[in-house]
Each structure stands twice: as structure tokens, then as C-alpha cells.
N, C-alpha and C positions, 0 to 999 in steps of 0.2 A: 346588114342587120347587126342589133345590138346584142353584146355578149353577157353571160351570165353574170360574170363578175364586174361589168359596169352596171349592169340592172343591181345588184346588191350593193355596190358603192354608191350609187344614187339612192337607194334605200335609207343607208345610213345617214346620208347627207338628209333627207326629209326628216329622218329621226333625231336630227340633232345631235349625233354621238360624238362630234367632233369636238363639239361645246363640252360634253363629258371627259373626253380625255384632256382637253385644255386644261380645266379646272382642276382633275386628277394632277396634272404633270407639275402643279405649282408645289406639289410635295416633296418633290424629286430635288436632289442637290447638286447634281451633274448634269454636263450638257448630253453625255451617251444616256443616261438614266432617264432625261426627259425625252429624248428620240424614241427609246424602247416604247415611253407610254404612249407617244402621239401615234406611233406607228402600228397600235394595238387593232386587231381585228377578229374577229368569229374565226375559229379554228376548227378542223374536222376532226383534230388530232386528239380524242376524248381523254386518252392515256396522259397524253403530254399536259393537256388542262388541268387534271386532276391532279397530277404532280405539282404545277403552278399551285391551284388553291391549296395543298396541303402547306407549302412553303408559306404562303400569306397566314395561314391559319398557326404556324408554328411562330411567325414573325409578330403576330398577336400577343401569342403568350408571352414572349420575349419581351415585348413591349409593356404588358401589364404586369409580369412578376422578376422580371430582370435586370440587369444593370444597364444603363444605356448602351446602345447599339453603335459601334465606333465608324458612324459614316461620314467622313470627310469631302468637304467640297474639294474637287480636283477640275483641270481644265480637259478639254476633250485632245488627247495626245497622240492619237491613232494616225494623223497626217505625220506627226514629227517623228513616230517611230516608223511608220513606214520609210522615211529619208533617210534613217541609219543602215536600211537594208541595200544603200548603194555604196559601194568600195570607196573609201576616202572622204566622206562627206564630215564636216565638221560643223555641229550644232553652236548655236548661240548659249552664252550661260542660262537667259531665260527660260530656252527650251529644254535644257537640260533640268533645271530645276524643276518645269512642270513634270517633267517624266518623272523623276524622283517622288513628287508628290502623288502622282498616280500609283506609283510601286509601293508607297509606303502606305497608300489608301488600303491596297488590297491586303499586304500584309497584316495592318490591324485587324480587319476582318476574318482572317485566317485564324490567327491568335486568339482573336476572343470565341472560336468553335471547339479550340483545343480540348479545354475542360468541359465541352457542352454538348458531345457528340450525342450523348444518351438522351438529351433534354430535346434537341431539337434536330433528330437524325437529317433531314431531309437538307434543311441549310447547312447543317456540318459537312454533308457529303458533296455539296458543290462548293463550300469552302474549300476543301482539300484539294480542289482542282487551281486554285489560285497558285501562281508563280512567285515568287519573291527571292530577291538575292539581298540580304541586308549588308554583304560585304560592299556590293555596289553603292547600295544609298551609302554607306560610311565614307565611300571613295568619293562620292558627289559633294555631299556636305563638309568634307575634310577638304574640299579643294575651291568650294564656292560659297561667298556668304549669302545665305537666304533672304536677307532682308536687302541689301544693295544688290545682289548679282553680279558681284565682284570677285575675280579670282583671287582667293586670299594669298597672302605673301609667304604663308606656311605651306602651301600646296606642295611645293618641291623645295629641295635645298638649292637648288640651281635659280629657281625664282628668287629666292631669299636674296643670295647673294648677288644678282643682279640689281634687284631693288635698293640694296643695302649702297652699291657702288653708284646708284643714281642718286639718291639721298645724297652721300659724301659728294660727287662731283658739282651737284647743284648748289648745295650747300658755298663749295669756294666759289664757284662761278658767280653766285650772288656775292658774295664776299669783294671778290674783284670788282664786280660792277660797283658797288658802293663806295669803293676807295674812287673810282673814276669819277663818280657822280659828286664826291665830297671836291675832288680837284677841280671839277669845273662850273661847280654852283657859284662861286663866287663873282664868276663872269657872266653869270645870267644866261648861259646858253640853252639851258633845259626847261622846257615847256612845264613840267611836273618833277614832283621829287619821288619818284616811284620807278620800279623797275616793270617792264611789262613783257607778254610774249607774242611775237610774232612767226608765223611759219616754223612754230615747234623750237624758236629759239628765243634766248632771253636777249631783250634790247633795250636801248634806252630812248625816251621821248626827246626829241632835241628838237630846238625852232628852227624852222626852215631856212632862215635867215644865215643859220650857223652850222649848216649840215657838212660844210667843206671844213671847219675850223677843227674836228673830232676825226681823226681817221678811221675809216672801217666801210662797212657794207649798209648801204638803206635797203632794209625791209618792206618799207610801204610807208604810206603818206596817211594823213587823218582825213576825214571828210572835208572838213575846212581848208585842207591845204597847208594852215599853220605849223603842222608837225611832221616830223619824218619820225620813223623808227630806227635806229641806227643801232647796229651791232661792233662793238669796238672793235679794232685789227687784233688787239691784245686779248681778246675771249673768242675770237673765232675758234680757235683751236680747242679749248676747252667746250664750247657748244658743239664742236665735230664728236667730239666723245662722249658727250652727254647724248645726241642723237643715235650714236651709235649703241648704246648701252639700252637707250629706248627699244631700238629694231631688237635686240636680242630679247626684250622683255616681251616683246608682242611674240617674238618666234617661240620663246617658252610657252606663254600663253596657248598660243595653236596647239603646240604638241601636248599641253594638258588636255585641253577640250578634245583635240583629237583621238586622244587613248580614252576618254570618258566616253565619248561618242561610239567608239569604237565596241569598248565593252555593253554598251546597251546596244548596238547592232547584233552582236553575238546571239542575245537573248530576246531580241525585238518580236519574233515570233510567237513565244510563249507569252510576253507582256501584252502583246495584241489581246491575245486570248484572255487574259487577267481583266484587262480594261472592260471586255464584253460581260464578264463575269461580275466584274466590280458594278458596271450599269447596271446589270441583272438584280443585284442585291438593291440597287438604289431603288430599282422600280418595283420590286416587292416590298421595300419599307413605306415607299410611297403608297401603293395600295392597302397596306395595312392600316397606315396614319389615316386615309380616307375611311376605311370599314370601320375603325373604331369612332370617329367623329361621327359617322352619319349612319351608323347601325348596321353595316353590310353584315351581311350571311354568307358563311360556305355553301355554294351551291350543291345540289345534287347529281350528277352528270351521268345519265343511265343510258342503256341501248334498247329501253322500251320506248315505245311508241307516245307514252301518255307524257302530260306538260301539266305540273301544278305549282301555280304561282300563288302563295298564301301573303297576303298583308304587302304588297309592293308597294312601293311610293316612286314618283316621277323624280329622279335624280336633280333636274335643274331647278323644279321647284325646292327641291330640301334644300338645295345649295343658296337660294335666294330668301326662303323663308324660315323654316327649321322642322325637324320631323315632326314634332306636335302638330304645328299648324297644315301639315298635308295629309289629307284622308287617305287610307290605304285602300288597295285592292286585292280582291282574292278572286281568281277565275281558274278553272280547271279545262284540259282537252284530252280526250280520249278518244278510242275508236268508236265510242257510242255516242258523244258530243264532239263534233270536228269544230263546229263555228259557232260564234255568238255574234247576235247582232244587237246593238247598242242602239237605242233612241232615246229622246228627249229632248227637251227643249236647248236653243242658241245658248251659247256662254255656260254651257249647263256640266261643261268636264268631259264629252263624249271624245275629243281628239286627246285630251291630257290622257284619258284611259287608256287610248289606243296605242299612243307612244310609249305611255308606262309598260304595257305589254313586252313591246318591241325591244326598246332599250335595257329593260333589266333581264331579259333573255340574251341580247346580243352581249351586255357586261359578263354574265356568266360564261358564255363561248369565247371571249376574248381573255381570260384569266382573270377577271374581276368581279370582286365580291357584290353581287345583286342586293339594293336596298330592300331587303325582303326573303324569305323562303323561297328558294325556287330549284324544283327538280326538273329537268329537260334532259332531251337526247340534242344530236345535232340538230339544227334548222337553217335552212336557206332561208332568208327573211325577205320577203318583198313588199313595197309600200307603193300606195297609192293616196298621197296625203297633199292637201295644198292644190291652189290654183296655177296651172301651169300654162295658162294661155300665152299665145305668142302671136303677135302680129308679123313679125318676119317670118316666121314658118307657117303661118295662116293657120292657129289652130286656137280653135275656143276652149272655153273650160269645158265643156261637155269631150269635144271631140280629143284634146289633151289627155283627159281621163281615160276614155277608151283605149287611146292608145297605147297609154301606160299599161293597162289591163291586159291588152292583147299581150303585149310582152312579157307580163307576169304568167299568163296563161300558158306560154310557150315553154317557160321553164318549171313550171308547177310540177311538183311530184308528191309522195308521201311524205318527204322529208320538208316541205315546203311549209313558212308561217309566213300567210298572205294577210296584209292589215290595210283596209280599205275605209277612207273618210268619205262620208258623205257620198255614197254608190250611186250613179246615176242621175247626178243632180246636172242642171244648164240643159234640160231638154223637156219635153212635153212629159208630164207627171205619169200619166199611163205607160207610155212606152219606155220610160226611164224604168220605171216598176218591172216591166216584161223583162226588160234587157237586164237588171240586177239580178231577177231571179235565174235568167238563164245560166247567167255568170257563176251566180252560188250552186247552182246545180252542177256546172261543169268542175267547180271546185270539189263539190262532194265526191263525184265521179273520180277525180284525179285523187281523192283520199288525203289532199291538203288540210293543215289545219289553218280558220281564219278568224278575223274580228271585224266586223263591219258596222258602220255608224251609217244612221240613215234617219230620215224625218217621216219617209214614204209608209204610210199606213196599212198600204195593201202588202207589204214586204214584211210588218210585224205579224199578219195573218198568213203569211206564206212561211214563215219561221215557227207559227204553231201547227204549221201542217207536215213538218219535218222533223223527225225523231232526234237527226244528229247534228240540227241547229236549236240553241235555247236564246230565246228572249233576254234582253238583259235594260237596264237603264240606271240613269243617275240619279239619284233621288233630288226633286224640288219641294222647296217649303213655298207651297201656294197661298199661305196666309203673309209670309214676309216677303214673298215674290223675289227669292233668290235662290240658289242651288245649294244644296248641303255636300254635294260631292260624293254622297254615301254610295256606294254599288250596289244595285239591287237585282241579283240574279234570279232568272225566270220570270219575271215582271217587263214588259215593255214599258215606253215612258211616252209620255205627253209632250207634244210641243208647247203646250200653253200660248201658242200665238194671241189669240183671243184677248186672253187674261194678259199678257204683256203688252200687247196693244192698246186695251184699255188703261194699264196703270201709267203708259207713255201720255198718253192723255187725247188718244184718238177719238173723234166724237162719237158718241152712242149711236145715233143714226145711222153711220156707217157701220159699227158693228152689229145694229140689228139686221140691216138690209144683207150683211155677208153673211149671217148663221144661216139666211135662209136657202143659200146654195151650197150648203156644208151636208146637208142629208141626213134622215135619220140616224141610218147604220153608222155612219161617220160619228154622230154625236153619242150614239149607244158605244161604240169603241172608245171613245176617249174617257167616256163615263166610267164604264166598266175598268179599264185600266186605273183612274184616278182611284177608283173601290178598291183595287187589286194593291195599290201602292200604300194605301192606307191601311190596311190589314196587313201587311207585310212589315210595314213600320212598326205596327202595334205588337206583331208577333216577335219582332227583333229585340223590342222593348221587354216583353217578358219574357224571352230567352236571357238577356242580362239579370233581369230581377232574379230568377231561378240559379242562374250561377253564382250569384251573391249570395244567396240563400244556399246554396250547396255548400260555398266556401265556409260559411257560419257554423254549417253543420258539422263540417270536418274540425273547424276549431273546437268545437261544443265535445266532439267524440275525443279529439285530443287532449283537451282538458279532464274528461271522464276518465280515461285511459291514463292521465298521469297520476290522479286522484289515488285511481287503483292499485297503482304501483306503489305509492305511497303506503297505502293502507297497508300493502301486505308484508313490506317492509317495516311498518309499525308494528304489525302482528307478530311478526317473526323476533323483534326484538323485544316483544312484551312473554312472548311464549319461553323465551332466552332466560328473561327474569324471573319468570313463574317456576323455572325450573332449578334455579340459582335458590331461590327461596325455599322451594321444597327441600333443597339438600342442607338446607338451613336449618329448618324444621326439624327434621330427621335427626340431626346433631342434638338440637337444643331436647329432644326427646329424650334420645340416649342419655343425654347429660344428665337430666332431671332422674331418670329411674336409676341409674348409678347411684346418684348423689341420697336419693330416697332410699335405696338398699343399705348405703354406709351407715348412714345416719341411725336406722333401725338396728343395725348391727352394733352400732357403738353405744346404741342407748343412750345417744346424746340430748335426743329432744321427745316428747310425750307422741304416743304412736297417733293420737288422736290428730295433733296438731299437725305431724308428716301428713297425715291422710288427707287433711284439708288445703294445705297448701299443694298436693298433688293434683288435685281435682280442679285448684283455682287456675294452675298452669297447664292442664290439660285443656280446660276451657278455652283459655289463650291460644292455644294452638290451633283448636280446630276451627276456630274464627280465621286464622290467618289461613287454614286450607281451604277453606269455603271460598276466601275472597281469591286464591291463586286459581281454583276451579272456576270462577267467574272469568278469570282472565282468559286461561287457556280452552275453555269450552267455545267451539264454535257456535254462530247462530244455526239454528235448524232449517236444514234445506226445505223447502214447500214446492209441490208439482201441481195443489188443487188451485190452478190459478182460472179465474173468468172474465169476461170482459166487463170493465167496470173495477176491477179492483184498483186499489191506490198501491202503489209499489214504489219501492225505491232501491237502491245499489247499496252495497254493505259500505259503511263509511262515508258516504255522501248524503247530503242534507238535504238537496232537492228530490221533491216526490213527483211522480208520475202516474197516469191513467193507462189501463190497458185498453188498447182499440179494438183488436181482435186478434185472435191465437191461429197458428197453422194448423194446416189439416194433421199433422203429426203430432200434434200435443206439446212440443217442446220447445217453441219459443213463441213470442207474442209481438207486436207491434205496439210499441209504448211512445207517447207524449210525454215529454220532458220541457216545460217551458214553452211552449208553442213548436218545439222541433220533435221529427220521429224517427224513432230508432226501432232497428230490428233485433231484441234481445233475447239472447237463451234463457229458460226458467233457471239455471244455475245461478245466473247473474243476478236474480230478483230476490226481494224479500217483500213482505206483505208488511205495512205500515197503518198505524191509527190515526197517523198525520194527515191534514186535510190539504188539497190541491189547491193553489194560489190560483185565482182567476186572471187571465192575461188579457191585456186589451185585444178585442175584436179586430181582426184585420181581413184581408182577402187573404183565401186560400192559395199561396203561391205553389203548392204540391199539385193541383189538379191540373193535368197535361189532357186537354180536349183530345189531340192527337195521337196517345199514347197506344201504340198496337204492342200485341206479343210476339211478333215476330221480327228479324231483320236480316235481310239479303244482302251479304257482303261478297258475293262472287262477282268474279273480275276485278277485285280489288288485292294491292299486295298486303304482304301478312301484318305489315306496322299500320296500314290503314283500317285494315280490318280489324284488328285486335281493338284499335284507339275508338271505332264506331260502335263495337261491341261492348266495352267499358262505359262509354256514355248510354247505350240502350238499357244496361242495367241497372245504372243510378236511377235513370227516370221511372224504370219499372219499380224501385225498390219505394220510391217516394210516392208511385201510384198503387202502392199493397198490391201489386202482381206478384203470382207466387211463382209461375211457371213463364220461363219465356224461349222461343223456339229460335235458334239460331241457323239460316240457310247458306253454307259454305259451298255446296256442291260438290261431285265426287272429285274428277279430274286427278291431277296426281298425288292428291292426297296430303299435300303441304300445306293447304290452309285448312283443312280439317285439321293436321297436326298440331299447327299453330294455336288455333283455337282452342283445342285442348290444353294445351300446356299454359295458357293464359288463364282457363278456366280452374287448373288445378292450385293457382296461387291466390285466387279472387275469394276475398276474406266473406262476401255475402253469398258464396255460391254452395247450395248445400249438398248436391249432388248434380250428375249431369249422365244422359244416355242417348246412345243413335238413335234416330226415329226408326220406328215401324216400318213395314214394306208400305201400309196404307197412308204412312205420313211422310214418306219421301225416303225411307232407308236410310244408308250411309251419307246421304248428301244433307242430311240436318241431325242438329245435335239439340235435344231437348233438356235446358235447365231447369232445376228446381233452386229457387233462392231460400235463404235462411228467414 
């Protein structure tokens, strides 16, 4: 019997998860890091996965806001480190340098987070576990040349002494051989005029016929036999001394390498742990780079049974094309909607949709950011995708799928996510449909989640009779006869077999004869599906238009708020100026009175002349006071508005028309430039200006399906608030004054979240709990501005 682990591994293979990991592994810089990526698989340990996701998110922040992460390429040194655990082992210079590079890689990462522990707490915590030994690094690089992997002469004083002696002895030996060459060269005894090396001894190349003419030892003969390599007798002792020195050099080098190997071995366990941690940093960095390039989003891992996938994309398609060229998919699973039945034409994207669901959940549960928003709990993913017929095992397409489904049902439970492609295919359609319905009934009874693709019309009808199953399809452009890959929730799909056959060129007589066997019910079903798809497409189009109009309205509102703020600032400035001018006038008036009195007392001027100047100055001051009064005097507040009045906002040039007035008589719905706003009377002023006519266009604010209530029972708080916000926006543009929110009683948490949201909503005038006949504390009645 097959094991659950084997079945899950087969499912991952059918989803092509290994190809996703192979692509992701290209972002690593080390062999251990790549190994970690390639070994990733779904994990039941959700706290561990959440920790991993937080580290990737911190790495994303680091990559976009901080200095470059010091990730260096290094070899897999785990095997070499394990060798050092054996006492007396001596590593080669190349092996020691690889270990030094691995140690340095960990140290650089550790140092990077020393001053960044508050910015990246999770990564800094992991970096603190890295083991480093700067002294050992120093010993290695002082003893071995990093570029040549040779032990440096300066490694120890003893090695420096030996190598100096070797150099001196070698120079004297060569000098002696040069003299011998000079003495015998006149007799033409040598084959070449140079000194060569044979068996680690310096020798002369002597012609074979002269080998007995020079006393010495022959160390070899050339390939041609024309030359013998002779060590003259008078240099034998010097060569012996040189050989002894070279042996001393080798012993000293072994001693140096032995000491370094021993130092490494003393901390081998700590360095092995550091290699694993550094590899994990490499893997985290790779996952972060992948997420930033392809739009990966940190998933939400919860203990709830619900699954929500929003705008996910198939990763392998994104790799091959680009994010913009791959159509996103949104799908949800809950206790009320456990399964989705996807139908539609061949090559329409059903299998891609199926794999997109499986791959994105698998990525989230394997510590990788999915390509879209994903909220899920742990799921055992089982798949039956592709044709697994086998001549050797005597399995047809149908029997191989049934065998696979039998194994899947054996292991399915409430934690299972089952993905089945073309269920019940390869046998009699009627019997295949019956078997398929029975399998889906079983999965429903087991409380598993599932996505199934099919061409069978009877299964589309079956899904309509099951509340926990929802029909779905991939949109097909029947004009251009090509799929759009747009996922349509709630609507089954046509197979378009006759249309596609006609487009390929199948004879019309064959098509006409074929339609006679189709049956009226089948034709009606296909036509009904086509109509539903058309309405769904039009509704989506209108929804997008409304979203754009709402965005424009928000921009206009923002503009008016900015103008109002600017007006208030200008008004305050003018008031301040008016106060200063008033102080100036008072000072001028006092000065004028004092001057007049002084002139009369001193009798310097005629009283009539003084009186005339006094009244002239008085008139000037009164004009200034009138001007200041106009500046400081606010516009008269009005409240007697009626439908049809032309109004404006203070210090705003645009004018609008009142469309209706709320029952409380404190606010009105006003149209400015074709956009509708709910405004308080305190913000409005009547004007004599004329409203400019705007071009006639379709009314985008009318929503035929707007209702006065919304049911958010069973939703999470953040989902409920989002739905309530959207419902209130739709109610405002449809001129609804009151809406009802059904949140249920339960623990009261959803009611509290709803009320907290309403307290901060700018369009909510008031709200109250429902009366007993309305639903009591299970509902909230909201009055809009």
C-alpha cells in the first residue's frame, strides 16, 4: 500500500514543484544554500514557517533600503570539516583555504547585523548564532598564499631559515655545475648548454657516447637515447645536502598544516553549525530576491480552516513570460464553499488554474512567498493530474486515474486539498459522471477542500445542486475563438466543441448532423451558460468603470479639501492683516485728535480750517474701517436650501446643484461637474452663478443590484470591515440614507469591530443596534450623511 508521504511527493511532482525550486535555486551563491532550496517541501510546523516568512520579509526590507548584504560564494566545506574531527589528520592548503573562506563568510554576515539588530531582529538573532574565529583566519592567511595556495616563507622562522639555506645551497650548486659545463663544453661533450633536474637532483645533459668521460652518477636517459642525465661526482655531496634541506622543508610545511588542521578540528562542530546557518542566510536571500523580482507576497498562515487566494499566478508561467502577461486567479475555500468545479474548452487554462492553486499553497507551506496574496492553514495536497496510463502495469487512462483517486480518498481528511484534472474521463460519459459525483460527495463528507476540472455537463448541474460546491470557468472569447484566461467565479463554462470544430474546418454537414444528437436540454444549458458568461463579463466591466469613477471622485474630494484648507489659511492671514490695520487706524485717529487739539490751543491755524482737515481725515479713516470690515466679516450662513438650488463652497469657483436633501435637514446630495457629494449645509453657500452643462454620459452611479443590507456573519474582522466599507460607498453613490449590517451575536467580537470602524467613517452620521423585530443585537442600523 502506498504511504501518505509517497502520495504527497507524487502530487508535488505532478504540480512541477521541483521546477519551481530549481529556478529559485539559481539565486543562491553556495552549494549548501542551493541544497536547502532544492530540499524545500511543505511543513506542518506553522510557527517555524511564520518565522521563516518574517526573515524573508526583513531581507526584502534590507535589500530595498540598506547596504548590500555581504553574501560571499564559498564551497561546501562540511565534508572537510568532518575530516578534522579525526585526530592527526592533515588538510591540504586548498582545503584549509576553503574552510577559511567559509568562516569568513559567516563572520561578515555576523558583523553586518551588529548595528542592525533593531531593524532586522529575526535575521540579527540568527546571525548571533554564527561562530567566528578571527585569530584562526589570521593564522591561515598568514601561513598560506590565497592566490597560489602555497605555504608562505614567512609562515614560521624555521621555514624561512630552511628556504634561505635551500636557496643558498642551490645557487652554489648551480655555480659549480656552470664551471663544469664551461670546462667540458670545448670538447663538445654536452648535448645542451643548460642544467636540468632529474629525480630532484641537478644534473647535466651529456651525449651518450661521452657518458664515461665525466665521472658521476647517471639518473636517466632521454626518449631518443641520445642523452644521459649525469650528476658529476664533485656535486654529489652538494645535491645530498640540498635534498636533506628540501626534506626539512616538507616536514616543516606538514607541521604548519598539521597545526592549522588541529586548530580547525578543535572548533569543527561550531563551524559545521555556522555552515548550516550561512547556507540558511543564502537561502533566505535567494527567496527574497525571487519575491522582489516576481511579486511574491508574504502569506498569512492561520489555524483557521479557510483558504483565501487573491490574484495568484502560476510561477512557471511567470518565469517564462512576465507578471503582466500571466492572468491572475482569485479563489476562496471555507466551510460553506469546500469545492470548485472548473469547466470550459480545451486549452482554456483549467489545468493551469488547478496547478496555480496547488503551487501557491505549496510555496507558502514550504517557506517561499507565493506569487499573490495567500491565506491558508496546513494542507496535505493530493493531485490527480495528467494521463498515467501504463502498458507495463496494464493501466488505461481511466483505471490509472481511479487508482490514484482511491489512494487520495484513503488519506483525505479535513486538512486535505485535492486537485483533480478532468475527473471521470476515459470511460462512458454517463458512468464517468456518476462516479465523479460519488467521489465529490465523498470528499464533501470527509470535509476536504477540492478543485476539479471537467467537460461533463451533468457535473455542472450537479454542482448547482450542492451548496458547498461552486461552479467556475475560464473566460473564452467566442468572437476571436481564443481563451482570455480570466477566472469567472460562480459560472460554469462551455466546451465550445462545435465552435472550435467549425473553426478548424470540420464540414458543416457533419456539424449539423451532430447537433441533432446533442438534445434540446444540452443546447439550452450551453446557451444559458453563454448568456451568464456574457452578463458576468459586462458586470465586471461596469465594476471596473465604477472603481475608476470612485477613484476620480476621491481625487476631486481631495482637491476640494486642499482648496478649503488653503482658503482657511488665507482667511486667517487676512484677519491678522485686518487686525494690524485696525491698530494702525486707531493710532492714526489718536494722533489726529491730539494734533487738532494742539493746533487749536496754540492758535496756529484758523479753527474752520482745522475742522475741515479733521473731517477729511475722519472720512479717510472710516473708508479704511469699512474695507477691513469687509475682509473680516464672514459670509452669511444659510440653512433654507431646497432641491434645485445652485450652491458653491466658500472660496471655490465651481458651482453645483442640490439633488436632494436628507430627512434631518442638515445635509444634501450635491452634483459638482458630474460628480456627486454628500455635503453638510455648513459647507454650502447660495450663488447667482450658472451651472455649466456637462456632456451627457451614462450614469455610472446607478447600481441595479444595490441592497440596503449586508451580511458579514462568518467573516474575519478585516474581511468584514472591507466589505462594509465597500457597501457604504455603493450606498452613498446610490443615494441610500440608511443601511443595515448583519453581523450576528456570537462572542460580540465582530459587532465590536464593526462599531469601531463606523466610529471613524466620515460618511456615517449615526448608528444604532437593531430593534427586536429587526434582529436585535445581531444587526446594526447605520444612518449616512
